[in-house]
C-alpha positions as CSV (number, residue, x, y, z in Angstrom):
1,M,-6.4,-49.6,16.5
2,E,-4.1,-47.2,18.4
3,L,-1.9,-44.8,16.6
4,D,1.8,-44.7,17.3
5,D,2.9,-41.7,19.4
6,D,4.9,-40.3,16.5
7,I,1.9,-40.4,14.2
8,A,-0.5,-39.0,16.8
9,E,1.6,-35.9,17.2
10,L,0.8,-35.0,13.6
11,Y,-2.8,-34.3,14.5
12,D,-4.1,-31.5,16.7
13,E,-7.4,-29.8,17.3
14,V,-7.7,-26.0,17.1
15,E,-10.8,-24.3,18.7
16,L,-12.0,-21.8,16.0
17,C,-14.3,-19.8,18.3
18,G,-13.1,-16.2,18.0
19,V,-10.7,-17.1,15.2
20,T,-9.0,-14.5,13.0
21,V,-7.3,-15.3,9.7
22,A,-4.8,-12.9,8.1
23,E,-2.8,-13.1,4.9
24,T,1.0,-13.0,5.4
25,S,2.1,-13.6,1.8
26,T,5.2,-11.8,0.6
27,N,4.6,-10.2,-2.9
28,N,1.9,-12.8,-3.5
29,I,4.4,-15.5,-3.9
30,N,4.4,-17.9,-1.0
31,H,0.6,-17.8,-0.3
32,E,1.0,-17.9,3.5
33,F,-1.7,-17.0,6.1
34,Q,-2.0,-17.1,9.8
35,V,-4.8,-18.6,11.9
36,I,-5.0,-16.5,15.1
37,T,-7.0,-17.7,18.2
38,P,-7.0,-16.4,21.7
39,F,-4.6,-19.2,22.7
40,R,-2.3,-19.8,19.7
41,C,-1.1,-18.5,16.3
42,L,-0.6,-21.0,13.4
43,S,1.3,-20.1,10.1
44,L,0.0,-22.1,7.2
45,G,0.7,-22.2,3.4
46,A,-1.3,-23.0,0.3
47,E,-0.2,-24.1,-3.2
48,N,-1.8,-21.1,-4.9
49,R,-3.8,-18.0,-4.1
50,K,-7.2,-19.5,-4.9
51,E,-6.6,-22.3,-2.5
52,M,-5.4,-19.8,0.2
53,E,-8.5,-17.6,-0.3
54,E,-10.8,-20.7,0.0
55,W,-9.1,-21.7,3.2
56,I,-9.4,-18.2,4.6
57,A,-13.1,-17.9,3.7
58,S,-13.9,-21.4,5.1
59,L,-12.1,-20.7,8.4
60,R,-14.0,-17.4,8.8
61,A,-17.2,-19.3,8.2
62,A,-16.3,-22.0,10.7
63,G,-15.5,-19.4,13.3
64,S,-18.9,-17.9,12.7
65,R,-20.6,-21.3,12.8
66,I,-21.9,-20.7,9.3
67,F,-21.8,-23.1,6.4
68,F,-19.5,-22.0,3.6
69,E,-19.2,-23.4,0.0
70,A,-16.5,-22.3,-2.4
71,N,-17.8,-20.3,-5.4
72,D,-21.2,-19.9,-3.8
73,P,-22.9,-16.8,-5.4
74,H,-24.3,-15.9,-2.0
75,S,-20.8,-15.8,-0.4
76,L,-20.3,-12.1,-1.1
77,E,-23.4,-11.1,0.8
78,F,-22.5,-13.4,3.6
79,L,-19.0,-11.9,3.9
80,S,-20.2,-8.3,3.6
81,G,-18.9,-6.3,6.5
82,Q,-16.2,-8.8,7.4
83,H,-12.6,-7.5,7.5
84,H,-10.0,-9.1,5.2
85,W,-6.7,-9.0,7.2
86,Y,-3.1,-9.0,6.1
87,A,0.0,-8.6,8.3
88,T,1.7,-5.3,7.9
89,S,4.1,-2.8,9.5
90,H,3.8,1.0,9.6
91,A,6.3,3.7,8.9
92,R,4.4,6.3,11.0
93,P,2.6,6.1,14.4
94,T,-0.5,4.0,13.9
95,Y,-3.1,3.0,16.5
96,C,-5.3,0.0,17.0
97,N,-9.0,0.7,16.3
98,I,-10.0,-1.7,19.1
99,C,-7.8,-1.0,22.1
100,R,-6.6,2.4,20.8
101,D,-3.0,1.6,21.8
102,A,-0.1,2.1,19.3
103,L,0.9,-0.6,16.8
104,S,4.5,-1.7,16.5
105,G,5.9,-0.8,13.1
106,V,9.0,-3.0,13.4
107,T,7.8,-6.5,14.4
108,S,4.8,-6.5,12.0
109,H,2.5,-7.6,14.7
110,G,-0.3,-5.3,13.4
111,L,-3.0,-6.4,11.0
112,S,-4.7,-4.1,8.5
113,C,-7.9,-4.7,6.6
114,E,-7.1,-4.7,2.9
115,V,-10.4,-2.9,2.1
116,C,-11.1,-0.3,4.8
117,K,-7.6,-0.1,6.4
118,F,-9.1,-0.9,9.9
119,K,-6.0,-1.4,12.1
120,V,-5.7,-3.9,14.9
121,H,-3.2,-5.9,17.1
122,K,-3.3,-9.6,16.5
123,R,-4.6,-10.0,20.0
124,C,-7.4,-7.6,19.3
125,A,-8.5,-8.9,15.9
126,S,-11.1,-11.3,17.3
127,K,-12.9,-8.3,19.0
128,A,-13.4,-6.4,15.7
129,I,-17.0,-5.9,14.7
130,N,-18.1,-6.4,11.1
131,N,-17.9,-2.8,10.0
132,C,-15.9,-3.1,6.8
133,K,-16.8,-1.3,3.6
134,W,-20.4,-1.8,2.6
135,T,-21.2,-3.8,-0.6
136,T,-25.0,-4.2,-0.8
137,L,-28.1,-2.3,0.4
138,A,-28.6,-4.9,3.1
139,S,-25.1,-4.2,4.5
140,V,-25.9,-0.4,4.9
141,G,-28.6,-1.3,7.4
142,K,-30.0,1.4,9.6
143,D,-27.6,4.1,8.3
144,I,-29.6,4.3,5.0
145,I,-31.0,7.7,4.1
146,E,-34.4,8.1,2.4
147,D,-35.4,11.5,0.9
148,D,-38.9,13.0,0.8
149,D,-39.6,11.3,-2.6
150,G,-38.6,7.9,-1.2
151,N,-35.3,7.7,-3.1
152,L,-32.4,6.0,-1.2
153,Q,-29.3,8.2,-0.7
154,M,-25.8,7.1,0.2
155,P,-24.6,8.1,3.7
156,H,-21.0,8.5,4.8
157,Q,-19.4,5.5,6.2
158,W,-17.0,6.8,8.8
159,M,-13.8,5.1,10.1
160,E,-12.0,6.5,13.1
161,G,-8.4,7.7,13.3
162,N,-5.1,7.0,11.5
163,L,-5.6,9.9,9.1
164,P,-2.9,11.1,6.7
165,V,-0.6,13.8,7.9
166,S,-2.1,16.4,5.5
167,A,-5.7,15.7,6.6
168,K,-8.0,18.7,6.7
169,C,-11.5,18.8,8.1
170,I,-14.2,19.1,5.4
171,V,-16.3,21.4,7.7
172,C,-13.8,23.9,9.2
173,D,-10.9,23.4,6.8
174,K,-8.5,23.0,9.7
175,T,-5.9,20.2,10.2
176,C,-7.4,17.1,11.8
177,G,-6.1,13.7,12.9
178,S,-3.1,13.1,15.2
179,V,0.1,11.0,15.4
180,L,-0.3,10.9,19.2
181,R,-3.7,9.1,19.5
182,L,-6.6,7.7,17.6
183,Q,-8.9,10.6,16.8
184,D,-11.2,12.2,14.1
185,W,-12.8,10.4,11.2
186,R,-12.5,9.6,7.4
187,C,-15.2,8.4,5.0
188,L,-14.4,5.1,3.2
189,W,-16.2,6.3,0.1
190,C,-15.6,10.0,-0.6
191,K,-12.4,10.1,1.5
192,A,-13.7,13.2,3.4
193,M,-12.1,13.8,6.8
194,V,-13.7,15.6,9.7
195,H,-13.2,16.5,13.4
196,T,-15.3,14.6,15.9
197,A,-16.7,18.0,17.0
198,C,-17.5,19.0,13.4
199,R,-19.0,15.7,12.3
200,P,-22.6,16.6,13.4
201,N,-22.4,19.6,11.0
202,C,-21.2,17.6,8.1
203,F,-23.6,17.0,5.1
204,R,-25.1,13.6,5.7
205,I,-25.2,12.4,2.0
206,C,-21.9,11.0,0.6
207,S,-20.8,12.2,-2.8
208,L,-18.7,9.0,-3.3
209,G,-15.7,11.2,-4.1
210,P,-13.5,11.6,-7.2
211,S,-14.3,8.0,-8.4
212,R,-18.1,8.4,-8.1
213,I,-18.8,8.1,-11.9
214,S,-17.2,4.6,-11.7
215,V,-18.7,3.4,-8.4
216,V,-21.7,1.2,-7.8
217,P,-22.9,2.4,-4.5
218,P,-24.2,-0.3,-2.1
219,T,-27.6,1.4,-2.1
220,A,-27.9,0.4,-5.8
221,L,-26.8,-3.3,-5.3
222,H,-29.7,-5.4,-4.1
223,S,-30.1,-9.1,-3.3
224,I,-29.3,-11.9,-5.6
225,G,-32.1,-12.7,-8.1
226,M,-33.6,-16.1,-8.9
227,D,-31.0,-16.7,-11.6
228,E,-28.2,-16.1,-9.1
229,T,-27.3,-12.7,-10.5
230,W,-27.0,-9.3,-8.8
231,E,-29.9,-6.9,-9.2
232,V,-28.3,-3.5,-9.8
233,S,-30.0,-0.1,-10.2
234,R,-27.7,2.0,-12.3
235,P,-27.3,5.5,-10.7
236,L,-28.0,8.4,-13.0
237,G,-25.0,9.9,-14.7
238,S,-22.7,7.0,-13.8
239,S,-20.6,4.6,-15.8
240,P,-19.9,1.7,-13.4
241,L,-16.5,0.0,-13.8
242,L,-15.9,-3.8,-13.3
243,V,-12.4,-4.7,-12.5
244,F,-10.8,-8.1,-13.3
245,V,-7.3,-8.6,-12.0
246,N,-4.9,-11.5,-12.3
247,S,-3.3,-11.5,-8.9
248,K,-0.3,-13.4,-10.3
249,S,0.4,-10.8,-13.0
250,G,2.9,-8.0,-12.9
251,D,5.7,-9.9,-11.1
252,N,3.0,-11.2,-8.6
253,Q,2.0,-7.6,-7.7
254,G,-1.6,-8.2,-8.7
255,A,-2.8,-8.5,-5.1
256,K,-1.8,-4.9,-4.5
257,F,-4.0,-3.8,-7.4
258,L,-6.9,-5.8,-6.0
259,R,-6.6,-4.1,-2.6
260,R,-6.3,-0.6,-4.2
261,F,-9.4,-1.1,-6.4
262,K,-11.4,-2.4,-3.5
263,Q,-10.5,0.8,-1.6
264,L,-11.5,3.0,-4.5
265,L,-14.7,1.2,-5.6
266,N,-17.3,-1.1,-4.2
267,P,-15.5,-4.3,-3.4
268,A,-18.3,-6.1,-5.2
269,Q,-17.0,-4.6,-8.5
270,V,-13.5,-6.2,-8.1
271,F,-12.7,-9.7,-9.1
272,D,-9.5,-11.9,-8.9
273,L,-9.4,-14.0,-12.1
274,T,-7.5,-16.7,-10.3
275,S,-10.6,-17.4,-8.0
276,S,-13.6,-15.6,-9.5
277,G,-14.9,-13.5,-12.5
278,P,-16.7,-14.5,-15.7
279,A,-17.2,-18.1,-16.4
280,L,-16.2,-19.9,-19.7
281,G,-18.6,-19.2,-22.6
């Protein structure tokens, strides 16, 4: 049976190779997101935030040719390292971490990762490598530091450029960063900033910064156990914090709190109650 031309026009195929998905919701109300491919950009909407996040996660998985199942306990480890984009504008000069050219702050064509603040043009997003904030020991990979006693130590995780105006180098205590180009580095965990030239002289072990007592470092979070729970080694002197946020609360401002806590803590410590968190009972 052949479809009428009017009906056939409702269906279309989109090649998901190299796809990028970015949230474009306004104040967490309309639950909109964009599907960006090298050839087109689609704006879509979901009925609620949970549905939107499931669509985003499944589209990312499809683009990577990997099977995805909603609420799969292994999904966090699978997504570790992937950026979580949202469309944004910038009040000060900001530069793409891929092509190093300036982002427009008026037309909101730039994307920012809600966890690590990695900045890209929409056209560059598909070229971004999976270097978002670590969550587990496996995600740290070859950067792991082991001391003479065999204990694992947390290294710095450096992100280049787009430093705040007041940035000072942790090594030489001089101003670093630039509004003219992408330069110098910041640690995603302790928030230390350093010149490119000073970075080899920076202490290799990360202190985890002001929030260290509440942070579960990725070196302490191991693979999922047989009972589908995380195996965590509690660091000495720490009091880890688990954060549960209702993204619809506070006049729909909960999404902003989710992003901020993911930036301050290990993203694995932060849960949106509309899509994850403790089960009934």
